[in-house]
Each structure stands twice: as structure tokens, then as C-alpha cells.
C-alpha positions in Angstrom: -2.2 -66.5 -20.4 -0.5 -65.2 -17.3 -1.1 -61.6 -18.5 -4.8 -62.3 -18.7 -4.8 -63.7 -15.1 -2.8 -60.7 -13.9 -5.3 -58.4 -15.5 -8.2 -60.2 -14.0 -6.6 -60.1 -10.5 -5.9 -56.4 -10.9 -9.5 -55.6 -11.8 -10.7 -57.7 -8.8 -8.3 -55.9 -6.5 -9.7 -52.6 -7.7 -13.2 -53.8 -6.9 -12.1 -54.9 -3.4 -10.3 -51.6 -2.8 -13.4 -49.7 -3.9 -15.5 -51.9 -1.5 -13.2 -51.1 1.4 -13.1 -47.3 0.7 -16.9 -47.3 0.1 -17.5 -49.1 3.4 -15.4 -46.5 5.3 -17.3 -43.7 3.6 -20.6 -45.4 4.5 -19.6 -45.9 8.1 -18.6 -42.3 8.4 -21.9 -41.2 6.8 -24.0 -43.4 9.1 -22.0 -42.8 12.2 -20.8 -39.3 12.9 -22.9 -37.6 10.1 -26.2 -39.4 11.2 -27.4 -40.3 7.7 -30.1 -42.9 7.5 -28.6 -46.3 6.6 -30.0 -47.6 3.3 -29.0 -49.7 0.3 -29.0 -46.5 -1.8 -26.5 -44.8 0.5 -24.3 -47.9 0.4 -24.4 -48.1 -3.4 -23.6 -44.4 -3.7 -20.6 -44.8 -1.4 -19.3 -47.7 -3.4 -19.7 -45.9 -6.7 -18.1 -42.8 -5.4 -15.1 -44.9 -4.1 -14.8 -46.6 -7.5 -14.8 -43.3 -9.3 -12.2 -41.9 -6.9 -10.0 -44.9 -7.6 -10.4 -44.3 -11.4 -9.5 -40.7 -11.0 -6.4 -41.4 -8.9 -5.4 -44.2 -11.4 -5.7 -42.0 -14.5 -4.2 -38.8 -13.0 -1.6 -37.2 -15.1 0.4 -36.1 -12.0 
């Protein structure tokens, strides 16, 4: 049972990390890059951060 809880906490931690990275990318895009703030941009930033985390996690290096 503790392995299941640890797995759930790990997955939640990855979502939170993707949220933080996505928020940083969003703030950079809206601030210095002068992109129009929108929900679509926020969703794309979050998805790109999640994909980056998956790539780093599964890297063979």
C-alpha cells in the first residue's frame, strides 16, 4: 500500500513541477516576449513543460 501512495505522490509532484515550469515559461512569454496572454498560451506552456519533464525523465543519458 505504501508503494501505491509513493507512486501517487510522485505523479502529483510531476504535475506540480510541470505547473511551475509552465508558469515560468508563460511569464517569460507574456513579459519580455510581449505575447498576448490567453488560456491557450497558458495551456501550451503547461503541456510543453510536462513534455520536457517526460523527456528529461526518460533520457538514456
